[in-house]
PADOMI-206389 format. One record per residue (C-alpha): x, y, z; residue in one letter. Coordinates in steps of 0.1 Angstrom, whole numbers, plus 5000, padded with zeros to 4 digits. Example, Ala and Ser with C-alpha at 12.3 -4.5 7.8 and 13.67 -1.06 7.14 Angstrom:
<rs>
512349555078A;513749895071S;
</rs>
This chain:
<rs>
008731303050M;009431603073D;007331893058T;010132143067S;012531963045I;010031923017A;009032283018S;012632403014T;013332182984G;016432023000T;015131663002A;017131552972E;020231762977K;023431592990T;023631783023W;019931853027G;019331553049G;017131373025G;019831113014N;023130973025E;026131203019P;028131062989F;026030742992K;028030643023A;026130483052S;026530573088Y;028630263095G;031030333066K;031430693077L;032230583112M;034830333098M;036530623079W;036530833111F;038230543130F;040830493102I;041730863102V;042130873139S;044130553140D;046330683111A;047230983133L;048130753162T;050430543140F;051930863125S;052730983160G;054430663169F;056530653137L;057431023141A;058730953176A;060730653162Y;062230873135G;063331143159F;064830893183S;066730723155R;068031053142F;069231133177K;071130803180F;072030763143I;075630673150D;074730383173S;071430253159W;071329873152P;071729773115I;068529603104A;070329363080D;072229223110E;069129193133V;066429043110F;068328753095T;066228463107H;064128223086V;062127933101P;063727593097F;067027753085L;068727813118H;072327923116G;072028083082Q;072028463079E;069428563053L;068728933058P;065129053053M;064028733035I;061328633060Y;060228993066V;059829023028A;057728703029F;055528843056M;055029163036T;054128963005F;051528763025I;049829073038L;049729233003I;048228912989I;045628923017S;044629273006S;044129142970V;041828862982T;039929113003M;039329332972V;038029022954L;035728942983A;034329302983V;033829292945D;032028952948A;029829112975G;028829392951H;027729122927N;025928932954M;028028622948N;027928442981K;030228152972S;033028382959K;032728602990V;033128303012S;036228172993I;038128502991Y;037228593027L;038528253039F;041828313020L;042128653036T;041728493071I;044328233063I;046928493050F;046228713080G;046728423104A;050028343087I;051228703092F;050228713129V;051928373135G;055028493116S;055228813137Q;054928613169A;057828383157W;059828693149E;059228833183W;060228513200A;063428493179T;064228863187F;063728803224I;065828493225K;068728653206G;071628483187D;075028573200Y;074828763233G;076729073242A;078129263272V;076429583284Q;078829853297T;078330083327Q;077130353303G;074530123287G;076530063255N;076629723239I;079829533231L;079529243207Q;082028973198F;083428833165G;086428733145E;087928793111Y;087328513086V;088228483049E;085328513024K;085828542987D;089428632992G;088728903017E;088828933055Q;085428993069V;084229023104F;081928753115K;079828753148R;080728493174V;078328383201A;079428413237I;078628053242A;081227953217D;084128083237F;082928123273T;082627853299Q;079827903324A;080627843361G;078427733389E;076928013410R;074128043436V;071628323437R;071828533469V;068328563481Q;066928903489D;065928943525Q;063929183546R;067129303564K;068629413531T;065829653525G;065029493491I;063029183502W;060029313482Y;061729313449R;060929053423S;063928853411E;064528783375G;066428493360T;070228483363L;072228533331P;073928233317N;077328393320Y;079028663341T;081228933328V;084228773344D;083528443326E;083328633293V;086528813300Y;088328483308S;086928333276G;088028633256L;091528623271E;091828253262A;090828303225N;093228553209P;091228553176N;088128703193I;087629083191L;085029323205V;082729533183R;081029843197T;077629973187Q;079130293172I;078930313134I;082030433116N;082330643084E;082030323063E;078730243077G;080029943098H;080229893135K;083529993151T;085929693158I;088429733186L;091929603186S;092829303208R;094229523236E;091229753234E;088829453235S;090229313267L;090329653283K;086729733273A;085329413289I;087529433320K;087029803328D;083529873315N;081629543314G;078529543336K;076329263327V;075828993300V;072829053277V;071228773257E;068428863233G;066229173235A;063629303260N;062429643273L;065529683294R;068429563273A;069129463237N;072029263225E;071829423190Y;072329773202G;070530053220T;067629943241A;065430213226L;065330023193F;063829723211A;061329943229D;060030093197F;060129763179F;058029583205F;055529873209F;054929963172I;055029613157T;053029483186G;050429763181F;050229683144H;050129303151G;047129363175F;045329543146H;046029253123V;044829003149F;041629203155S;041129213117G;041428833115V;038828803143V;036429043125F;036828853092N;036128523109I;032828663124I;031828813090I;032828483072F;030428283093F;027728543087N;028328503050V;027928123053L;024628143072I;023228393046G;022928703069T;023928943042Y;021928763015E;018828833035R;019829193040R;020329233003G;023829393008S;027329283016Y;028329633030E;029729473062M;032329303041V;033229633025E;033529803059K;035829543073V;037729553039G;038429923045L;039929833079Y;042029553064W;043429783036H;044330033063F;046229773083V;048129673051D;049030023043L;050330093078V;052529783075W;054229943044V;055330233066F;056330013095V;058329793071F;060030093056T;060930263089F;062129953107F;063529723081Y;064529923050L;065630273061V;
</rs>
């Protein structure tokens, strides 16, 4: 022992350098530092989302109308059901991780293996579900027309439900006939020969207008939320005028440039924040797989400690906690 430490009598004091502060190893302290810094990053992203949503509060997409999909139940609108399932799966994975850490404290290799394996399975289900949700969000359901000002015009009709007239969304494909058209190739002489060309939309605004004109029951719904908390529905004359005078391009699904559900900013934040969180969950699954195989070959038994399981458990609980805030911001509020 260093004689300078021994002579001052600080060898056994917490901050004297003679032992680990609060019995936390270097690795565990570094994991806590990472968690705190990552928490600040997520806080910044969610704060930016909150400010943007407040700024466009009268035109923000309604989550109950966006996240209605459930695998193998296509065509049925079940708001938030699958998102709730994803949240439940992630919470259960946090429970199995707690049990794995507790088994590690008791040096029970078999139970650590079982609970860590279950955590990996639940994490993989969550990542797969998020990938499916992304694919569904990108593909879209109904399609819409984007105006010159960037607003979104959706389509629907009034139907009777439980004795009341309710507005039901209608897909563009249900009332529009697509015509044949050929892409005009960009050339050097036009000055835009270097531009990459995207895919052509399935319908043009003129085709949508013709279909709307031929179906008197179809109305246009804007992205503006009225005093009752519903999107504003235009009259028949207003619907035709909005498409004819302001229609710019047909939008199907959501991407970083356009979003059939409403303002494109919603899609930007959705892809960025949920993608960033999904990357964390995927990384956690990879870490758990590595540690799982180390458990199987007895690495931590030989070390006499399952602290590595506890460290990855801290990361996993943090990822679960972040999802609670993401779920609240995007899906509930």
